[in-house]
PyMOL commands that place a pseudoatom at each C-alpha (Angstrom):
pseudoatom trace, name=CA, resn=MET, resi=1, chain=A, elem=C, hetatm=0, pos=[105.684, 103.383, 133.535]
pseudoatom trace, name=CA, resn=ASN, resi=2, chain=A, elem=C, hetatm=0, pos=[102.775, 102.483, 136.055]
pseudoatom trace, name=CA, resn=ARG, resi=3, chain=A, elem=C, hetatm=0, pos=[102.361, 98.571, 136.213]
pseudoatom trace, name=CA, resn=ASN, resi=4, chain=A, elem=C, hetatm=0, pos=[101.070, 96.283, 138.575]
pseudoatom trace, name=CA, resn=PRO, resi=5, chain=A, elem=C, hetatm=0, pos=[103.592, 93.573, 138.679]
pseudoatom trace, name=CA, resn=ALA, resi=6, chain=A, elem=C, hetatm=0, pos=[101.053, 90.964, 139.502]
pseudoatom trace, name=CA, resn=GLN, resi=7, chain=A, elem=C, hetatm=0, pos=[99.148, 91.627, 136.717]
pseudoatom trace, name=CA, resn=THR, resi=8, chain=A, elem=C, hetatm=0, pos=[100.032, 91.898, 132.949]
pseudoatom trace, name=CA, resn=PRO, resi=9, chain=A, elem=C, hetatm=0, pos=[98.512, 94.814, 130.957]
pseudoatom trace, name=CA, resn=ALA, resi=10, chain=A, elem=C, hetatm=0, pos=[96.420, 94.441, 128.189]
pseudoatom trace, name=CA, resn=LEU, resi=11, chain=A, elem=C, hetatm=0, pos=[98.451, 97.232, 126.411]
pseudoatom trace, name=CA, resn=THR, resi=12, chain=A, elem=C, hetatm=0, pos=[101.691, 99.196, 126.787]
pseudoatom trace, name=CA, resn=VAL, resi=13, chain=A, elem=C, hetatm=0, pos=[101.431, 102.794, 125.540]
pseudoatom trace, name=CA, resn=TYR, resi=14, chain=A, elem=C, hetatm=0, pos=[104.419, 104.810, 124.654]
pseudoatom trace, name=CA, resn=TYR, resi=15, chain=A, elem=C, hetatm=0, pos=[103.962, 108.501, 124.643]
pseudoatom trace, name=CA, resn=ASP, resi=16, chain=A, elem=C, hetatm=0, pos=[105.920, 111.733, 124.602]
pseudoatom trace, name=CA, resn=GLY, resi=17, chain=A, elem=C, hetatm=0, pos=[105.474, 113.081, 128.125]
pseudoatom trace, name=CA, resn=ALA, resi=18, chain=A, elem=C, hetatm=0, pos=[107.575, 116.318, 127.137]
pseudoatom trace, name=CA, resn=CYS, resi=19, chain=A, elem=C, hetatm=0, pos=[104.572, 117.106, 124.707]
pseudoatom trace, name=CA, resn=PRO, resi=20, chain=A, elem=C, hetatm=0, pos=[101.982, 119.061, 126.578]
pseudoatom trace, name=CA, resn=LEU, resi=21, chain=A, elem=C, hetatm=0, pos=[99.070, 117.885, 124.383]
pseudoatom trace, name=CA, resn=CYS, resi=22, chain=A, elem=C, hetatm=0, pos=[100.430, 114.286, 124.741]
pseudoatom trace, name=CA, resn=ARG, resi=23, chain=A, elem=C, hetatm=0, pos=[100.317, 114.508, 128.414]
pseudoatom trace, name=CA, resn=ARG, resi=24, chain=A, elem=C, hetatm=0, pos=[97.004, 116.058, 128.758]
pseudoatom trace, name=CA, resn=GLU, resi=25, chain=A, elem=C, hetatm=0, pos=[95.373, 113.185, 126.580]
pseudoatom trace, name=CA, resn=VAL, resi=26, chain=A, elem=C, hetatm=0, pos=[97.338, 110.668, 128.586]
pseudoatom trace, name=CA, resn=ALA, resi=27, chain=A, elem=C, hetatm=0, pos=[96.264, 112.113, 131.850]
pseudoatom trace, name=CA, resn=LEU, resi=28, chain=A, elem=C, hetatm=0, pos=[92.493, 111.718, 130.548]
pseudoatom trace, name=CA, resn=TYR, resi=29, chain=A, elem=C, hetatm=0, pos=[93.234, 108.195, 129.756]
pseudoatom trace, name=CA, resn=ARG, resi=30, chain=A, elem=C, hetatm=0, pos=[94.917, 107.120, 132.780]
pseudoatom trace, name=CA, resn=ARG, resi=31, chain=A, elem=C, hetatm=0, pos=[92.158, 108.870, 134.793]
pseudoatom trace, name=CA, resn=LEU, resi=32, chain=A, elem=C, hetatm=0, pos=[89.592, 106.466, 132.935]
pseudoatom trace, name=CA, resn=ASP, resi=33, chain=A, elem=C, hetatm=0, pos=[91.927, 103.283, 133.185]
pseudoatom trace, name=CA, resn=ARG, resi=34, chain=A, elem=C, hetatm=0, pos=[90.537, 102.572, 136.587]
pseudoatom trace, name=CA, resn=HIS, resi=35, chain=A, elem=C, hetatm=0, pos=[91.473, 98.873, 136.286]
pseudoatom trace, name=CA, resn=GLY, resi=36, chain=A, elem=C, hetatm=0, pos=[95.008, 99.436, 135.317]
pseudoatom trace, name=CA, resn=ARG, resi=37, chain=A, elem=C, hetatm=0, pos=[94.397, 97.687, 132.028]
pseudoatom trace, name=CA, resn=ILE, resi=38, chain=A, elem=C, hetatm=0, pos=[97.423, 100.044, 130.294]
pseudoatom trace, name=CA, resn=ALA, resi=39, chain=A, elem=C, hetatm=0, pos=[100.822, 100.436, 131.234]
pseudoatom trace, name=CA, resn=TRP, resi=40, chain=A, elem=C, hetatm=0, pos=[102.015, 103.975, 130.308]
pseudoatom trace, name=CA, resn=ASP, resi=41, chain=A, elem=C, hetatm=0, pos=[105.542, 104.403, 129.381]
pseudoatom trace, name=CA, resn=ASP, resi=42, chain=A, elem=C, hetatm=0, pos=[106.974, 107.910, 128.838]
pseudoatom trace, name=CA, resn=VAL, resi=43, chain=A, elem=C, hetatm=0, pos=[109.547, 107.752, 126.419]
pseudoatom trace, name=CA, resn=SER, resi=44, chain=A, elem=C, hetatm=0, pos=[110.608, 111.299, 126.826]
pseudoatom trace, name=CA, resn=ARG, resi=45, chain=A, elem=C, hetatm=0, pos=[112.820, 110.178, 129.425]
pseudoatom trace, name=CA, resn=PRO, resi=46, chain=A, elem=C, hetatm=0, pos=[116.568, 110.077, 128.053]
pseudoatom trace, name=CA, resn=ASP, resi=47, chain=A, elem=C, hetatm=0, pos=[116.927, 106.550, 129.617]
pseudoatom trace, name=CA, resn=ALA, resi=48, chain=A, elem=C, hetatm=0, pos=[113.732, 105.287, 128.008]
pseudoatom trace, name=CA, resn=GLU, resi=49, chain=A, elem=C, hetatm=0, pos=[114.082, 102.120, 125.868]
pseudoatom trace, name=CA, resn=PRO, resi=50, chain=A, elem=C, hetatm=0, pos=[110.763, 100.912, 124.670]
pseudoatom trace, name=CA, resn=GLY, resi=51, chain=A, elem=C, hetatm=0, pos=[112.564, 97.753, 122.842]
pseudoatom trace, name=CA, resn=CYS, resi=52, chain=A, elem=C, hetatm=0, pos=[111.318, 94.935, 120.624]
pseudoatom trace, name=CA, resn=GLY, resi=53, chain=A, elem=C, hetatm=0, pos=[111.679, 96.867, 117.384]
pseudoatom trace, name=CA, resn=LEU, resi=54, chain=A, elem=C, hetatm=0, pos=[110.527, 100.060, 118.473]
pseudoatom trace, name=CA, resn=THR, resi=55, chain=A, elem=C, hetatm=0, pos=[113.185, 102.887, 119.051]
pseudoatom trace, name=CA, resn=ARG, resi=56, chain=A, elem=C, hetatm=0, pos=[113.041, 105.819, 121.307]
pseudoatom trace, name=CA, resn=GLU, resi=57, chain=A, elem=C, hetatm=0, pos=[113.301, 108.285, 118.650]
pseudoatom trace, name=CA, resn=ALA, resi=58, chain=A, elem=C, hetatm=0, pos=[110.282, 106.480, 116.770]
pseudoatom trace, name=CA, resn=ALA, resi=59, chain=A, elem=C, hetatm=0, pos=[108.068, 106.277, 119.786]
pseudoatom trace, name=CA, resn=LEU, resi=60, chain=A, elem=C, hetatm=0, pos=[108.650, 110.133, 120.082]
pseudoatom trace, name=CA, resn=GLN, resi=61, chain=A, elem=C, hetatm=0, pos=[107.507, 110.772, 116.629]
pseudoatom trace, name=CA, resn=ARG, resi=62, chain=A, elem=C, hetatm=0, pos=[104.095, 108.730, 116.777]
pseudoatom trace, name=CA, resn=PHE, resi=63, chain=A, elem=C, hetatm=0, pos=[101.847, 107.324, 119.436]
pseudoatom trace, name=CA, resn=HIS, resi=64, chain=A, elem=C, hetatm=0, pos=[102.551, 103.532, 119.823]
pseudoatom trace, name=CA, resn=ALA, resi=65, chain=A, elem=C, hetatm=0, pos=[100.742, 100.773, 121.636]
pseudoatom trace, name=CA, resn=ARG, resi=66, chain=A, elem=C, hetatm=0, pos=[102.267, 97.214, 122.196]
pseudoatom trace, name=CA, resn=HIS, resi=67, chain=A, elem=C, hetatm=0, pos=[100.058, 94.240, 122.943]
pseudoatom trace, name=CA, resn=PRO, resi=68, chain=A, elem=C, hetatm=0, pos=[100.991, 91.305, 125.306]
pseudoatom trace, name=CA, resn=ASP, resi=69, chain=A, elem=C, hetatm=0, pos=[101.750, 89.218, 122.256]
pseudoatom trace, name=CA, resn=GLY, resi=70, chain=A, elem=C, hetatm=0, pos=[104.258, 91.782, 121.134]
pseudoatom trace, name=CA, resn=ARG, resi=71, chain=A, elem=C, hetatm=0, pos=[102.051, 93.114, 118.264]
pseudoatom trace, name=CA, resn=LEU, resi=72, chain=A, elem=C, hetatm=0, pos=[103.022, 96.895, 117.838]
pseudoatom trace, name=CA, resn=GLU, resi=73, chain=A, elem=C, hetatm=0, pos=[100.435, 99.446, 116.760]
pseudoatom trace, name=CA, resn=SER, resi=74, chain=A, elem=C, hetatm=0, pos=[100.926, 103.273, 115.862]
pseudoatom trace, name=CA, resn=GLY, resi=75, chain=A, elem=C, hetatm=0, pos=[99.009, 106.335, 114.921]
pseudoatom trace, name=CA, resn=ALA, resi=76, chain=A, elem=C, hetatm=0, pos=[95.127, 105.890, 114.827]
pseudoatom trace, name=CA, resn=ALA, resi=77, chain=A, elem=C, hetatm=0, pos=[95.455, 102.034, 115.296]
pseudoatom trace, name=CA, resn=ALA, resi=78, chain=A, elem=C, hetatm=0, pos=[97.081, 102.653, 118.636]
pseudoatom trace, name=CA, resn=PHE, resi=79, chain=A, elem=C, hetatm=0, pos=[94.501, 105.108, 119.768]
pseudoatom trace, name=CA, resn=VAL, resi=80, chain=A, elem=C, hetatm=0, pos=[91.874, 102.598, 118.937]
pseudoatom trace, name=CA, resn=ALA, resi=81, chain=A, elem=C, hetatm=0, pos=[93.628, 99.799, 120.913]
pseudoatom trace, name=CA, resn=VAL, resi=82, chain=A, elem=C, hetatm=0, pos=[93.637, 102.192, 123.986]
pseudoatom trace, name=CA, resn=TRP, resi=83, chain=A, elem=C, hetatm=0, pos=[89.947, 103.040, 123.297]
pseudoatom trace, name=CA, resn=ARG, resi=84, chain=A, elem=C, hetatm=0, pos=[89.068, 99.263, 123.642]
pseudoatom trace, name=CA, resn=GLN, resi=85, chain=A, elem=C, hetatm=0, pos=[90.284, 99.274, 127.028]
pseudoatom trace, name=CA, resn=LEU, resi=86, chain=A, elem=C, hetatm=0, pos=[88.765, 102.271, 128.564]
pseudoatom trace, name=CA, resn=PRO, resi=87, chain=A, elem=C, hetatm=0, pos=[85.079, 102.849, 129.629]
pseudoatom trace, name=CA, resn=GLY, resi=88, chain=A, elem=C, hetatm=0, pos=[83.329, 105.305, 127.514]
pseudoatom trace, name=CA, resn=PHE, resi=89, chain=A, elem=C, hetatm=0, pos=[85.436, 104.653, 124.581]
pseudoatom trace, name=CA, resn=SER, resi=90, chain=A, elem=C, hetatm=0, pos=[85.279, 101.041, 124.095]
pseudoatom trace, name=CA, resn=ARG, resi=91, chain=A, elem=C, hetatm=0, pos=[81.892, 101.334, 122.627]
pseudoatom trace, name=CA, resn=ALA, resi=92, chain=A, elem=C, hetatm=0, pos=[83.126, 103.593, 120.008]
pseudoatom trace, name=CA, resn=ALA, resi=93, chain=A, elem=C, hetatm=0, pos=[86.388, 101.315, 119.134]
pseudoatom trace, name=CA, resn=PRO, resi=94, chain=A, elem=C, hetatm=0, pos=[84.794, 98.978, 117.193]
pseudoatom trace, name=CA, resn=LEU, resi=95, chain=A, elem=C, hetatm=0, pos=[83.363, 101.644, 114.757]
pseudoatom trace, name=CA, resn=ALA, resi=96, chain=A, elem=C, hetatm=0, pos=[86.763, 103.514, 114.600]
pseudoatom trace, name=CA, resn=ALA, resi=97, chain=A, elem=C, hetatm=0, pos=[88.517, 100.217, 113.875]
pseudoatom trace, name=CA, resn=TRP, resi=98, chain=A, elem=C, hetatm=0, pos=[86.331, 99.797, 110.660]
pseudoatom trace, name=CA, resn=PRO, resi=99, chain=A, elem=C, hetatm=0, pos=[88.842, 100.071, 107.947]
pseudoatom trace, name=CA, resn=PRO, resi=100, chain=A, elem=C, hetatm=0, pos=[87.136, 103.251, 105.973]
pseudoatom trace, name=CA, resn=ILE, resi=101, chain=A, elem=C, hetatm=0, pos=[87.049, 105.077, 109.584]
pseudoatom trace, name=CA, resn=LEU, resi=102, chain=A, elem=C, hetatm=0, pos=[90.457, 103.917, 110.573]
pseudoatom trace, name=CA, resn=ARG, resi=103, chain=A, elem=C, hetatm=0, pos=[91.856, 105.248, 107.181]
pseudoatom trace, name=CA, resn=LEU, resi=104, chain=A, elem=C, hetatm=0, pos=[90.285, 108.727, 107.875]
pseudoatom trace, name=CA, resn=LEU, resi=105, chain=A, elem=C, hetatm=0, pos=[91.382, 108.766, 111.456]
pseudoatom trace, name=CA, resn=GLU, resi=106, chain=A, elem=C, hetatm=0, pos=[94.972, 107.998, 110.331]
pseudoatom trace, name=CA, resn=GLY, resi=107, chain=A, elem=C, hetatm=0, pos=[94.820, 110.835, 107.800]
pseudoatom trace, name=CA, resn=ALA, resi=108, chain=A, elem=C, hetatm=0, pos=[93.605, 113.153, 110.537]
pseudoatom trace, name=CA, resn=TYR, resi=109, chain=A, elem=C, hetatm=0, pos=[96.457, 112.054, 112.835]
pseudoatom trace, name=CA, resn=ARG, resi=110, chain=A, elem=C, hetatm=0, pos=[99.136, 112.579, 110.272]
pseudoatom trace, name=CA, resn=ASN, resi=111, chain=A, elem=C, hetatm=0, pos=[97.660, 116.072, 109.730]
pseudoatom trace, name=CA, resn=PHE, resi=112, chain=A, elem=C, hetatm=0, pos=[97.732, 116.465, 113.417]
pseudoatom trace, name=CA, resn=LEU, resi=113, chain=A, elem=C, hetatm=0, pos=[101.546, 115.456, 113.577]
pseudoatom trace, name=CA, resn=LYS, resi=114, chain=A, elem=C, hetatm=0, pos=[102.225, 118.240, 111.303]
pseudoatom trace, name=CA, resn=ILE, resi=115, chain=A, elem=C, hetatm=0, pos=[100.938, 120.982, 113.419]
pseudoatom trace, name=CA, resn=ARG, resi=116, chain=A, elem=C, hetatm=0, pos=[101.913, 119.280, 116.785]
pseudoatom trace, name=CA, resn=PRO, resi=117, chain=A, elem=C, hetatm=0, pos=[105.050, 121.186, 117.456]
pseudoatom trace, name=CA, resn=TRP, resi=118, chain=A, elem=C, hetatm=0, pos=[103.179, 124.282, 117.126]
pseudoatom trace, name=CA, resn=LEU, resi=119, chain=A, elem=C, hetatm=0, pos=[100.224, 123.500, 119.266]
pseudoatom trace, name=CA, resn=SER, resi=120, chain=A, elem=C, hetatm=0, pos=[102.632, 122.287, 121.777]
pseudoatom trace, name=CA, resn=ARG, resi=121, chain=A, elem=C, hetatm=0, pos=[104.427, 125.813, 121.884]
pseudoatom trace, name=CA, resn=GLN, resi=122, chain=A, elem=C, hetatm=0, pos=[101.096, 127.390, 122.243]
pseudoatom trace, name=CA, resn=MET, resi=123, chain=A, elem=C, hetatm=0, pos=[100.307, 125.186, 125.287]
pseudoatom trace, name=CA, resn=ALA, resi=124, chain=A, elem=C, hetatm=0, pos=[103.778, 125.628, 126.844]
for i in range(1, 124): cmd.bond("trace and resi %d" % i, "trace and resi %d" % (i + 1))
show_as sticks, trace
zoom trace
């Protein structure tokens, strides 16, 4: 996890670093996160312990983000939480968070999860 100890991140993201698709997307987000607002926690490590009600197994199945107050989001809502922190994405985040759009994004994300193993094998 990359974290500046002097600064509390606006968000902690749990991602599957063993997934080529996930690594690629997180690499893009990390490049954009120039101010270090997000702590990135690769839960593919055998010793990973996300804690606070989130198991490693659950974190490997879906994208999760935790706010400093402990609130946990997953799926499309977690992506929106990340986008709020990133230049270029922050302007689109309010639209993506609008409930009808968020429901559409969540449906698309659930469909993506069904083909993620196949896509990951194609990228490996």
